[in-house]
VOGU-3710 file (C-alpha; in Angstrom, 3 decimals, decimal comma):
1> mrsgsfkyvf> -107,208/-10,959/40,542  -109,741/-8,208/40,156  -109,192/-5,504/37,674  -108,948/-2,707/40,245  -106,327/-4,490/42,284  -104,187/-5,031/39,205  -104,267/-1,384/38,292  -103,286/-0,442/41,836  -100,238/-2,698/41,779  -99,222/-1,452/38,349
11> ycavsivmic> -99,376/2,240/39,360  -97,350/1,530/42,520  -94,604/-0,196/40,515  -94,379/2,619/38,015  -94,208/5,162/40,796  -91,320/3,329/42,509  -89,349/3,155/39,221  -89,814/6,862/38,567  -88,801/7,788/42,105  -85,605/5,693/41,748
21> yifsckknda> -84,829/7,326/38,393  -85,273/10,810/39,791  -82,970/10,106/42,756  -80,447/8,489/40,400  -80,306/11,550/38,180  -79,792/13,842/41,158  -76,833/11,671/42,379  -75,102/11,667/38,974  -75,579/15,409/38,683  -73,890/15,822/42,048
31> ikkdtvqvea> -70,780/13,715/40,924  -70,468/15,634/37,685  -70,681/18,854/39,586  -67,758/17,765/41,872  -65,303/16,444/39,181  -65,723/18,569/36,094  -65,543/22,061/37,499  -61,795/22,808/36,809  -60,057/22,941/33,420  -56,905/20,808/32,991
41> adslkaspgi> -53,437/22,359/32,633  -52,046/23,317/29,225  -48,517/22,847/27,802  -47,115/20,696/30,582  -43,357/20,457/29,952  -40,396/18,822/31,701  -36,971/20,539/31,328  -34,066/18,338/32,467  -31,111/19,204/34,651  -28,440/17,596/36,800
51> nrirlswevs> -30,346/15,381/39,250  -33,251/17,764/38,968  -36,048/18,696/36,616  -38,186/21,766/36,063  -41,911/21,296/35,366  -43,882/24,160/33,849  -47,477/24,494/32,670  -50,146/27,013/31,732  -53,361/27,611/33,717  -56,330/29,160/31,904
61> dpavkkaviv> -59,001/28,640/34,578  -59,097/31,646/36,982  -60,631/29,464/39,696  -57,503/27,326/40,085  -55,777/27,858/43,431  -53,228/25,065/43,527  -51,668/22,177/41,645  -50,782/18,701/42,866  -47,936/16,807/41,191  -47,659/13,056/41,642
71> idnsdsvvvp> -44,103/11,756/41,037  -43,743/8,277/39,567  -47,237/7,366/40,845  -45,965/7,719/44,408  -45,012/10,898/46,228  -46,897/14,138/45,600  -46,094/17,834/45,883  -48,562/20,747/46,293  -47,813/23,946/44,367  -49,850/27,045/45,372
81> reagdtmslt> -50,920/29,261/42,519  -49,494/32,749/42,484  -50,183/35,613/40,108  -50,149/34,860/36,388  -51,091/31,993/34,182  -47,735/30,191/34,210  -46,844/27,846/37,023  -43,639/25,911/37,567  -41,788/23,751/40,042  -38,201/22,505/40,173
91> ltklgegnhs> -37,826/19,088/41,717  -34,399/18,196/43,111  -32,530/15,145/44,396  -33,932/12,950/41,654  -32,187/9,830/40,477  -30,737/9,711/36,977  -33,138/8,334/34,385  -36,746/8,782/33,233  -39,505/9,912/35,608  -43,289/10,320/35,127
101> fslylydaag> -45,245/13,265/36,465  -49,080/13,539/36,825  -50,574/17,002/37,347  -53,993/17,902/38,834  -55,415/21,407/39,309  -57,794/22,353/42,155  -60,086/25,283/42,934  -60,855/26,667/46,374  -63,747/24,223/46,879  -61,484/21,263/46,217
111> hssgrskvvg> -62,826/20,536/42,761  -60,192/18,775/40,606  -59,249/18,853/36,959  -58,492/15,840/34,855  -54,931/14,488/34,832  -52,100/15,963/32,715  -49,044/13,730/32,317  -45,462/14,151/31,120  -42,336/11,966/31,183  -38,988/13,691/31,614
121> rvygsqyiqs> -35,367/12,546/31,811  -33,043/13,494/34,652  -29,285/13,548/33,943  -26,463/12,843/36,345  -22,971/11,441/36,813  -23,421/8,642/34,278  -24,188/11,103/31,504  -21,340/13,399/32,526  -18,876/10,502/32,515  -20,057/9,369/29,082
131> alpwelrdvt> -19,844/12,843/27,520  -16,884/13,003/25,139  -14,423/15,886/25,393  -14,008/18,079/22,337  -11,079/16,645/20,409  -8,075/18,771/19,571  -7,029/18,674/15,929  -3,654/20,262/16,532  -1,953/22,592/18,994  0,972/24,770/17,955
141> fydekgelvi> 2,850/27,580/19,657  4,318/29,886/17,011  7,543/31,370/18,381  7,749/34,394/16,086  4,212/35,594/16,842  4,087/34,469/20,451  0,692/32,877/19,745  -0,827/29,570/20,693  -3,161/28,246/17,992  -5,572/25,489/18,993
151> gwskpelaal> -7,298/23,617/16,181  -10,595/21,945/17,044  -12,232/18,898/15,505  -15,979/18,908/14,917  -17,696/18,635/18,320  -20,531/16,340/19,358  -24,001/17,583/18,348  -25,025/18,338/21,931  -21,883/20,376/22,658  -22,342/24,086/23,313
161> ggeveytdtl> -18,636/24,681/22,938  -15,728/24,594/25,316  -13,638/26,482/27,824  -9,870/26,910/27,802  -8,035/27,763/31,001  -4,482/28,998/30,474  -1,719/31,114/31,968  -0,929/34,385/30,222  2,401/36,155/29,858  1,768/37,996/33,140
171> navqlkrvpa> 1,277/34,662/34,968  -2,430/35,321/35,414  -4,912/32,479/34,861  -7,379/33,231/32,080  -10,603/31,486/31,034  -11,746/31,673/27,429  -15,111/30,411/26,189  -14,985/28,731/22,768  -18,177/28,557/20,637  -19,068/25,166/19,163
181> dsditvlkdy> -18,636/26,406/15,584  -15,001/27,409/16,187  -12,340/25,887/13,968  -9,391/27,455/15,757  -8,734/29,440/18,912  -5,831/31,905/18,979  -4,341/32,905/22,338  -2,131/35,940/21,768  -1,004/36,255/25,385  -0,121/32,619/26,055
191> kpgasfkyrt> 2,856/31,967/28,298  5,472/29,922/26,386  6,211/26,550/27,919  3,008/26,388/29,958  0,289/23,767/29,576  -3,421/24,536/29,350  -6,657/22,869/30,397  -9,838/22,546/28,378  -13,286/21,101/28,867  -16,463/20,722/26,855
201> lylpepdaid> -19,867/22,224/27,633  -22,940/20,148/26,853  -26,669/20,853/26,686  -28,218/17,388/26,333  -31,624/18,768/25,349  -32,508/22,210/23,932  -34,548/23,220/26,994  -32,213/21,752/29,624  -31,877/23,970/32,704  -28,257/22,997/33,467
211> tfftgyqtka> -25,070/23,134/31,407  -22,989/19,977/31,683  -19,193/20,084/31,805  -16,785/17,279/31,020  -13,778/16,914/33,247  -10,795/19,099/32,422  -8,230/17,697/29,993  -4,647/18,954/30,309  -2,549/19,557/27,218  1,167/20,230/27,333
221> vaggslknia> 2,497/22,427/24,532  5,659/21,892/22,533  8,215/24,629/22,869  11,931/25,148/22,527  14,194/23,700/19,860  13,822/20,423/17,997  17,053/19,247/19,623  15,818/19,890/23,166  12,652/17,856/22,627  14,512/15,068/20,820
231> dkkgiligsl> 17,184/14,846/23,519  14,542/14,277/26,193  13,070/11,391/24,205  16,303/9,745/23,135  15,741/10,618/19,472  18,298/11,852/16,967  16,947/14,727/14,884  19,273/15,976/12,185  19,925/17,482/8,795  22,309/17,319/5,914
241> isygapwsns> 24,991/19,841/6,915  26,339/21,944/4,054  29,930/23,086/3,666  28,836/26,264/1,917  29,285/27,622/-1,581  28,704/31,389/-1,663  29,134/31,495/-5,469  25,883/29,491/-5,777  24,038/31,159/-2,858  24,517/28,011/-0,786
251> dgvildqspn> 25,238/28,660/2,877  27,033/26,216/5,163  28,793/25,868/8,473  32,262/26,382/6,947  31,632/29,035/4,277  28,661/30,736/5,913  27,595/33,940/4,165  24,121/33,931/5,742  22,965/37,031/7,693  24,712/36,989/11,074
261> giyttiaeke> 25,714/33,384/10,449  22,141/32,200/10,917  22,734/28,988/8,928  25,315/27,847/11,464  23,206/29,066/14,386  20,216/26,997/13,266  22,374/23,920/12,627  23,815/24,188/16,130  20,556/24,969/17,927  18,050/22,655/16,269
271> fnlgtatwga> 19,886/19,380/15,659  21,741/16,720/17,620  22,631/14,830/14,427  24,394/15,872/11,251  24,768/14,174/7,886  28,085/14,653/6,116  28,071/13,829/2,404  30,843/12,571/0,166  30,651/11,848/-3,517  33,093/9,443/-5,131
281> gwggwtsest> 31,757/10,622/-8,468  32,029/14,332/-7,646  35,756/14,636/-7,133  36,060/12,345/-4,151  37,726/9,437/-5,966  39,681/10,623/-8,963  41,763/7,531/-9,706  42,361/4,027/-8,414  44,282/5,220/-5,354  43,536/8,944/-5,215
291> ydftnvnvii> 40,906/10,159/-2,740  39,783/13,539/-1,478  38,024/13,499/1,899  38,872/17,096/2,789  35,425/18,669/2,847  33,581/15,721/4,320  36,166/15,491/7,106  35,632/19,151/7,968  31,867/18,592/8,273  32,407/15,491/10,407
301> nwckannqkv> 34,692/17,464/12,713  32,221/20,352/12,943  29,460/17,945/13,972  31,608/16,326/16,639  32,676/19,738/17,964  29,002/20,635/18,345  28,128/17,400/20,162  26,261/15,930/17,226  26,126/12,329/16,130  27,275/11,812/12,538
311> imhnilgsat> 25,839/9,948/9,558  28,235/9,581/6,642  26,550/9,399/3,203  27,784/7,404/1,266  30,660/5,043/0,470  29,219/3,030/-2,414  26,277/3,280/-4,732  24,972/2,843/-8,203  26,726/4,331/-11,219  25,206/7,735/-10,399
321> ympdwfnngs> 27,494/7,987/-7,397  30,681/6,497/-8,900  33,339/8,289/-10,988  33,451/7,961/-14,756  36,845/6,241/-14,801  35,346/3,503/-12,654  31,993/3,187/-14,424  33,604/3,039/-17,863  36,548/0,824/-16,968  37,002/-2,923/-17,287
331> ftpkqlntfl> 38,281/-4,648/-14,178  38,697/-8,167/-12,875  36,852/-9,283/-9,748  40,166/-9,276/-7,911  40,890/-5,673/-8,942  37,421/-4,587/-7,881  37,874/-6,278/-4,536  41,122/-4,391/-4,035  39,449/-1,089/-4,983  36,675/-1,789/-2,530
341> kdlidnfmds> 38,881/-2,599/0,440  41,325/0,249/-0,225  38,495/2,787/-0,549  36,935/1,725/2,739  40,237/1,545/4,596  41,338/4,987/3,413  37,976/6,572/4,249  37,892/5,018/7,717  41,504/5,949/8,525  41,263/9,495/7,175
351> ndnkdkvdiw> 40,549/11,945/10,008  40,070/8,926/12,283  36,568/8,672/10,815  36,254/5,082/11,929  35,761/6,421/15,485  34,003/9,700/14,661  31,176/8,538/12,404  28,231/6,911/14,168  26,321/5,561/11,143  27,877/4,688/7,796
361> dvanelynnd> 25,709/4,627/4,682  27,652/1,780/3,127  25,619/1,275/-0,060  22,966/3,546/-1,534  20,284/3,071/-4,209  21,148/-0,390/-5,478  17,744/-1,158/-7,008  15,687/-0,351/-10,036  12,084/0,508/-9,223  10,941/-3,033/-10,096
371> gtyrdmrwnd> 13,240/-4,564/-7,467  15,939/-5,785/-9,831  19,518/-4,690/-9,247  20,890/-1,712/-11,144  23,650/-2,195/-13,683  26,710/-1,351/-11,571  30,422/-1,898/-12,183  30,624/-3,352/-8,675  28,439/-6,259/-9,876  31,450/-7,555/-11,791
381> mgweddasgl> 32,849/-8,788/-8,469  30,376/-11,650/-8,811  27,082/-12,870/-7,388  26,001/-15,133/-4,556  22,891/-17,280/-4,302  20,027/-16,004/-2,227  20,036/-17,250/1,367  17,024/-15,260/2,634  14,808/-18,308/3,027  11,951/-16,419/1,371
391> agadkvndnh> 9,870/-17,999/-1,389  7,092/-17,211/-3,822  6,285/-13,545/-4,403  8,517/-12,582/-1,467  11,571/-13,815/-3,356  12,283/-11,202/-6,026  15,896/-12,036/-6,874  17,649/-15,406/-7,123  21,047/-13,955/-6,316  22,716/-10,804/-5,002
401> pafigkaley> 25,858/-8,805/-5,846  28,752/-10,105/-3,786  30,239/-6,641/-3,209  27,475/-5,682/-0,721  28,405/-8,296/1,856  32,111/-7,731/1,237  31,741/-3,973/1,824  29,982/-4,609/5,139  32,726/-6,979/6,226  35,509/-4,546/5,299
411> crektnalle> 33,720/-1,742/7,205  33,349/-3,905/10,294  37,070/-4,702/10,247  37,706/-0,985/10,738  34,812/0,338/12,871  32,214/-0,573/15,458  29,810/2,045/14,109  26,375/1,141/12,733  26,326/-0,001/9,099  23,402/0,932/6,903
421> irdygieddd> 21,972/0,070/3,474  19,763/2,837/2,060  17,241/3,420/-0,737  14,100/5,329/-1,674  10,588/3,939/-2,093  11,112/0,978/0,241  8,761/2,085/3,017  5,326/1,049/1,744  4,611/-2,648/2,206  1,395/-2,736/0,218
431> pkakyyrkhl> 0,776/-4,700/-3,024  -0,824/-1,621/-4,613  2,200/0,576/-3,917  4,319/1,832/-6,827  7,530/0,444/-5,322  6,098/-2,672/-3,715  8,475/-5,083/-5,506  11,364/-2,821/-4,602  10,300/-3,060/-0,971  10,147/-6,850/-1,229
441> afyqlmkhlq> 13,575/-6,976/-2,876  15,120/-4,757/-0,214  13,646/-6,854/2,596  14,900/-10,001/0,850  18,419/-8,534/0,688  18,356/-7,744/4,420  17,305/-11,308/5,236  19,993/-12,649/2,901  22,736/-10,524/4,495  21,680/-11,622/7,960
451> akgypvncvg> 21,553/-15,285/6,972  25,078/-15,037/5,553  26,342/-13,382/8,731  27,193/-10,037/7,140  27,231/-7,183/9,693  24,268/-5,067/8,545  22,620/-2,993/11,294  20,341/-0,397/9,761  17,741/0,158/7,061  17,859/3,703/5,683
461> iqahrnigst> 14,501/4,935/4,406  15,156/8,089/2,392  11,530/9,321/2,559  11,539/11,930/-0,211  7,832/12,777/-0,437  5,517/15,173/-2,249  2,811/17,285/-0,655  -0,485/15,454/-0,925  1,082/12,083/-1,657  -0,099/9,271/0,570
471> yeggmdafrs> 1,108/5,801/1,345  -0,961/2,953/-0,003  -2,635/1,620/3,090  -2,152/4,954/4,877  0,160/5,695/7,766  -0,613/2,297/9,277  1,131/0,670/6,311  4,134/2,956/6,789  4,320/2,027/10,443  3,926/-1,683/9,719
481> tiekfrnagl> 6,895/-1,492/7,304  9,078/-0,005/10,029  7,929/-2,684/12,448  8,555/-5,377/9,832  12,235/-4,424/9,535  12,571/-3,978/13,296  11,058/-7,398/13,913  13,791/-8,751/11,657  16,354/-7,334/14,088  17,204/-4,207/12,079
491> kvditeldis> 17,334/-0,599/13,154  15,256/1,729/10,945  16,386/5,293/10,176  14,591/8,058/8,265  17,575/9,490/6,431  16,660/12,083/3,776  13,207/13,375/4,682  11,728/16,227/2,706  8,241/16,962/1,355  8,067/19,080/-1,772
501> sdtaeqwtsa> 5,364/20,889/-3,686  4,821/20,712/-7,412  6,962/23,373/-9,099  3,851/24,546/-10,969  1,843/24,796/-7,769  1,362/28,204/-6,225  2,762/28,276/-2,713  -0,095/29,290/-0,419  -0,780/29,180/3,301  -3,128/26,246/2,680
511> vaeeqkvqyy> -0,362/24,274/0,931  2,041/25,151/3,751  -0,462/23,826/6,306  -0,861/20,619/4,303  2,915/20,191/4,328  2,927/20,763/8,096  0,349/18,018/8,655  2,253/15,618/6,407  5,535/16,203/8,259  3,701/15,685/11,547
521> niiktaiegg> 2,113/12,403/10,460  5,285/10,902/8,996  7,498/11,765/11,955  5,003/10,807/14,656  4,251/7,506/12,902  7,929/6,729/12,388  8,824/7,346/16,033  5,861/5,374/17,338  6,822/2,555/14,971  10,260/2,376/16,580
531> tdvinfwgfr> 12,442/4,808/14,628  14,855/6,905/16,669  16,709/8,662/13,814  15,011/11,416/11,786  17,239/13,242/9,328  16,179/15,957/6,838  17,773/16,457/3,452  18,729/19,969/4,498  16,712/22,546/6,403  16,661/25,652/4,170
541> dnndpnwrvd> 14,666/25,801/0,950  16,817/26,314/-2,188  20,093/26,089/-0,278  21,211/23,356/-2,659  20,935/24,727/-6,213  20,663/21,180/-7,572  17,900/19,800/-5,364  14,145/20,480/-5,494  14,615/24,142/-6,329  11,456/26,277/-5,804
551> qhplifdhdy> 9,573/23,238/-4,475  9,657/24,399/-0,822  10,589/20,948/0,551  12,183/21,830/3,904  11,230/23,287/7,282  12,813/26,761/6,920  12,194/29,003/3,940  15,006/30,527/1,871  15,135/33,533/4,221  15,524/31,296/7,302
561> nkkpayygvr> 11,991/31,812/8,585  10,351/28,859/10,307  7,642/27,433/8,087  4,502/25,735/9,419  6,384/22,510/8,590  8,876/23,300/11,364  6,066/23,369/13,897  4,609/20,181/12,489  7,965/18,507/13,136  8,240/19,957/16,636
571> dalfdak> 4,697/18,948/17,572  5,290/15,420/16,237  8,457/15,016/18,296  6,585/16,262/21,339  3,398/14,214/20,831  4,935/10,904/19,764  4,529/8,202/22,397
//
């Protein structure tokens, strides 16, 4: 090819390339001009609600006229821009769960911004159903103040608080908002005997646009006397009933020196069960054939006149309960057998007690704390080999005093009432418990008596407790002990319940509240374990000058005021299932 022709071709090629480049640059400039004219949105946020969500964002570009929101890469919504730099939109009828939202801004010429994206959660019925109601710690109506006090447990983290709907003393329905940091709520105008409703308010996320409510829970409130509540549930609630001894500031239903006879009034109003006490060693049995049942018979008759069931405490017991002439004497087994039968026959026949007493405490406190039998004159009647069928660690004693079975037989010859064996420290079936071997020994005796055919019906758990003391294994262990005896075919009674403070401990409102909780837990657990007899060892502090003086063990104080413990008992009776 000639030189000139080559140059011509070369220049043509270069020219074509340059022309293409120029046109290419102009096209790219046009695309950039169309797509990068509008600034993207700032601070795009999704605020959740109930089947809806609120989207909000900031617009800094004054040219923006509208926004387009694409929902879950599908449907879109146009939002015109109004005055101001903040735009928002609330989307409704959304399904529960997470949703994605893409946001584009446009100017009047249709130029678009880049995409802004946010994922937000929508709440609905599933969340509401899973939200836990605020738990009640306790609910007590205090009669003297006319106040309902609601104690709250710690709420869930997302809870805003709660609402209580109740009826006031004027029969008007009231609504009270309860902040989440509340420990108690006091309603001073609560109508006695009414129930109330409560629900919990939730905010699942700090910027949620809706408040979520749980369904209303209804709570009935205990009111009235202990006896009224117990009667409705088929429970016997009772107390040791005192005769009265004004010379020692001890009031009672016979010699009642209390203001306006309030001791007798309380005994009549609050209890459907009374415990009458007799002490062979305190003047009740002064010689081989001389008995004095005068005072105990009067108490038994008072209980029957006031439609109360009667527990009689006690016929026999360790040396503590027997007279000196008996403890220090020397008798043959035959003589002891005669004493035993004559004592039981005379007691049963006196005052027709065989038909008036409902539960006889036949033998009381037979054991040392290690489960061995105490040294008792009655043991001289002889021993019988164990027939419990238990072995290993469950078999504490190889034999048992013969007088126990004999006493049960002699009682059954005279009465059809329930026959009980009673002791303290037998209620905690846990190897770490202080009286564990005593518990095992007592259970072994019950199995032995049953195997021999002796007519034993009831286990009497005294339940003398101290404030702050706990059962090894907790209340579950206490309940399992009750169930253990019941599964053996025995009725279980709580017979001498009291909960005392340390005499050196200052009595404060906090200690009184602790006592209240302890009474509540013991009684509720006992009833739910199958107990239907709850008996206190008195009801007025310091009424007995020889028992737990200044230790505040009972449910009324010395001046007959209801203590918090009273309300703990009432609430437990009411709440027990």
